[in-house]
C-alpha positions in Angstrom: -7.9 -19.5 -21.8 -11.5 -17.5 -22.7 -13.1 -15.8 -19.1 -16.4 -16.7 -21.3 -18.4 -19.6 -21.9 -20.1 -21.5 -24.7 -22.5 -18.0 -24.5 -20.5 -15.5 -24.1 -21.1 -15.3 -21.1 -18.2 -15.0 -18.0 -17.8 -17.8 -16.2 -17.4 -18.6 -12.8 -14.4 -17.0 -10.8 -14.0 -14.5 -14.1 -14.1 -10.6 -14.4 -16.4 -8.5 -15.9 -15.5 -5.0 -16.9 -18.4 -2.5 -18.0 -16.8 0.5 -19.5 -18.8 4.1 -19.7 -16.7 6.0 -22.6 -18.5 9.7 -21.2 -16.6 9.9 -18.0 -13.8 7.2 -19.1 -14.7 5.3 -16.0 -15.0 1.6 -15.3 -17.0 -0.9 -13.3 -14.7 -3.9 -12.6 -16.4 -7.3 -11.2 -15.5 -10.9 -10.0 -17.9 -13.4 -11.1 -18.3 -15.3 -7.8 -21.1 -17.4 -9.4 -24.2 -17.5 -11.6 -28.0 -18.1 -11.0 -29.9 -20.4 -13.3 -26.9 -21.9 -14.6 -28.0 -23.9 -17.7 -30.9 -22.0 -18.4 -29.5 -19.0 -19.8 -31.8 -19.1 -22.8 -35.3 -16.4 -22.3 -37.4 -16.5 -25.1 -39.5 -13.4 -24.3 -42.2 -13.7 -27.3 -43.3 -10.7 -29.1 -41.9 -7.8 -28.7 -43.4 -5.4 -26.4 -45.3 -3.7 -28.9 -48.7 -3.6 -28.3 -51.8 -3.1 -31.3 -53.0 -0.1 -31.4 -49.7 1.6 -30.0 -48.6 4.8 -32.1 -45.6 4.7 -34.3 -43.7 7.2 -35.5 -42.5 7.1 -38.9 -38.8 8.3 -40.5 -40.9 10.0 -42.9 -43.2 12.2 -41.2 -46.6 11.2 -39.6 -47.7 8.7 -36.8 -49.6 5.4 -37.3 -50.8 2.7 -34.8 -49.7 -0.9 -34.5 -52.3 -3.1 -35.8 -51.2 -6.5 -34.1 -49.1 -7.0 -30.6 -45.1 -6.8 -31.5 -45.9 -5.5 -34.9 -43.5 -3.1 -36.3 -45.2 -0.7 -39.2 -43.0 -0.1 -42.2 -40.6 3.1 -42.1 -41.8 3.3 -37.9 -39.8 3.4 -34.8 -41.1 3.1 -31.4 -40.2 5.3 -28.4 -38.0 3.5 -25.5 -39.3 0.2 -24.5 -38.7 -1.6 -21.7 -39.5 -5.4 -21.2 -42.8 -6.3 -19.0 -42.6 -9.7 -17.3 -45.4 -11.2 -14.2 -44.1 -11.3 -10.9 -40.3 -10.2 -10.9 -39.5 -7.0 -8.9 -40.6 -4.4 -11.2 -43.7 -5.6 -13.4 -43.1 -2.5 -15.8 -39.0 -3.8 -16.5 -37.4 -7.5 -16.3 -34.2 -6.6 -15.6 -34.5 -3.6 -12.9 -33.8 -4.2 -9.7 -33.0 -1.6 -6.8 -29.8 -0.3 -5.5 -29.5 -2.8 -2.5 -29.4 -6.1 -5.0 -25.9 -5.0 -5.3 -24.3 -7.7 -5.6 -26.1 -8.6 -8.9 -25.4 -7.4 -12.5 -27.1 -8.7 -15.4 -25.3 -9.5 -18.0 -27.9 -10.0 -21.3 -27.8 -10.5 -25.0 -31.0 -9.4 -26.8 -32.1 -10.9 -30.3 -34.4 -9.7 -32.5 -35.8 -11.3 -35.5 -36.2 -10.4 -38.3 -32.1 -10.1 -37.7 -32.5 -6.9 -40.3 -34.4 -4.7 -37.6 -32.6 -1.8 -35.9 -32.2 -2.2 -32.7 -30.8 0.9 -30.2 -30.2 0.7 -26.5 -31.2 4.4 -24.1 -29.0 4.8 -21.1 -31.1 6.1 -19.0 -34.8 5.0 -20.0 -35.4 8.3 -23.0 -32.2 9.4 -23.4 -30.3 8.7 -26.8 -26.6 8.9 -26.3 -25.3 8.3 -29.6 -23.4 11.3 -30.9 -21.7 12.6 -33.9 -19.1 15.4 -34.5 -19.4 16.3 -29.9 -23.1 17.2 -29.4 -23.7 18.6 -33.4 -25.6 15.6 -34.5 -28.0 12.7 -32.2 -27.9 8.9 -33.5 -30.0 6.4 -32.8 -32.8 3.6 -34.1 -35.1 6.5 -34.0 -33.5 8.6 -36.8 -33.4 8.1 -40.2 -29.8 9.0 -40.4 -27.3 6.4 -40.5 -25.6 5.8 -36.6 -26.0 4.6 -33.3 -27.6 1.5 -33.5 -27.4 -2.4 -34.2 -28.9 -4.3 -36.2 -30.9 -7.2 -34.8 -28.5 -8.0 -31.7 -27.3 -5.7 -29.0 -25.7 -6.6 -25.8 -25.1 -5.1 -22.2 -25.2 -4.9 -18.7 -28.0 -3.8 -16.3 -26.9 -2.6 -12.9 -29.3 -2.0 -10.3 -31.3 1.4 -10.1 -31.8 1.9 -13.5 -34.2 1.3 -16.4 -32.7 1.1 -19.9 -34.7 1.3 -23.4 -34.3 0.0 -26.5 -35.8 1.3 -29.1 -36.9 -0.8 -32.5 -36.8 0.6 -35.8 -37.4 -0.8 -38.9 -36.2 1.2 -42.3 -37.8 -1.3 -44.8 -41.5 -1.0 -46.8 -42.2 -4.2 -44.9 -44.6 -4.5 -41.9 -42.5 -7.0 -39.4 -43.7 -8.8 -36.3 -40.8 -8.8 -33.9 -39.7 -11.7 -32.2 -37.1 -11.4 -29.2 -35.1 -14.1 -27.3 -32.6 -13.3 -24.6 -29.1 -14.9 -23.5 -28.1 -13.9 -20.0 -26.7 -14.2 -17.1 -27.7 -12.8 -13.3 -24.2 -12.7 -12.0 -23.6 -12.9 -8.3 -20.9 -10.1 -7.8 -18.0 -8.8 -5.7 -16.2 -5.8 -6.4 -12.0 -7.2 -6.4 -10.4 -5.4 -3.4 -6.9 -4.9 -4.9 -6.2 -1.7 -6.3 -3.3 -3.0 -8.4 -5.4 -6.3 -9.4 -7.9 -3.4 -11.0 -5.3 -1.3 -12.5 -4.3 -4.5 -14.3 -7.4 -5.5 -16.0 -8.0 -1.4 -16.7 -4.8 -1.5 -18.4 -6.0 -4.9 -20.2 -3.0 -6.8 -18.7 -5.3 -8.9 -17.2 -8.0 -11.6 -18.7 -11.3 -9.9 -18.4 -14.5 -9.6 -20.6 -15.7 -6.2 -21.1 -18.6 -4.7 -22.4 -18.6 -1.3 -23.5 -22.0 0.8 -22.8 -23.3 3.3 -25.5 -23.2 6.3 -23.1 -21.3 9.3 -24.6 -23.2 12.1 -22.7 -23.4 13.0 -19.0 -26.4 12.0 -16.9 -26.9 12.3 -13.1 -29.2 9.2 -13.3 -26.2 7.2 -14.1 -23.9 8.7 -11.4 -26.5 8.6 -8.9 -27.4 5.4 -9.4 -24.0 3.5 -8.9 -23.3 5.9 -6.2 -26.3 4.7 -4.2 -25.7 1.1 -5.2 -21.7 0.8 -4.7 -20.3 3.8 -3.2 -18.7 5.2 -6.4 -19.4 6.1 -10.2 -16.8 3.8 -11.6 -12.6 3.8 -11.8 -11.5 6.1 -14.1 -9.0 4.5 -17.1 -5.4 5.3 -16.7 -2.5 5.2 -19.4 0.7 2.4 -17.6 2.8 5.3 -17.5 0.3 6.6 -14.6 0.0 3.5 -12.7 1.3 4.5 -9.5 -1.3 7.6 -9.4 -3.8 5.0 -10.6 -3.1 2.7 -7.6 -3.4 5.4 -5.1 -6.8 6.6 -6.6 -8.2 2.9 -6.4 -7.2 2.4 -3.2 -8.9 5.4 -1.9 -12.5 4.2 -3.5 -11.8 1.0 -2.1 -11.1 2.0 1.5 -13.9 4.9 1.5 -16.7 4.4 3.7 -19.1 5.1 1.1 -18.1 1.7 -0.5 -17.1 0.0 3.0 -20.7 0.1 4.6 -22.2 -1.2 1.3 -20.3 -4.7 1.6 -19.4 -4.9 -2.2 -16.0 -6.2 -1.5 -13.8 -9.1 -1.8 
């Protein structure tokens, strides 16, 4: 049975795993329920690019956008947040503080035109795409050809972290960008079962996985996770190390830092 619905969002009482390649760790959540169910589509409108905003060029130099939402030919943005009135942080609609540790936002962003480059910075301002270890940096704001998607991206927003979106236009046409989100505001708990978490991380138990494009160490991520949930993830072990993994997971789940957060079920 599928753990996701017609939107690709996790159903109630199913599991979500968010994986960080840089540490080989993951957060595992039980989705208790979803707020705003049946209204998962959010048509944001124009991309958050303002008329007059200076856009850098893949070919060198910089030029100002002439219209709101416009991405000039051969240009790219800096990391962008999505402003919205009345939310907790009006500069970033997806940001909530660490005290909201019962919430994560599972977000699928679709950009039109679909051939627009889309990249993700976690945290804001940090390009995570790398080639040959640390030798070559990639991303939608680099002319080289890796480290971004075209037109869409899936991610999970955690409390206490600002993510940055980068938009790039490698064509010779000026583009007017539109943005639509399909999202789940999940009410979550962390399963208080070391054996279940091992089964999930060894992919022997049904779960929806989202891998975040995080390849280098960044203290903002580690500190944000610890501040919110009391730890920075469960290490992923091979099947032959089941006993070691379960012992480690049990120690995490029983630690005062985690128990005091009230995040376990």
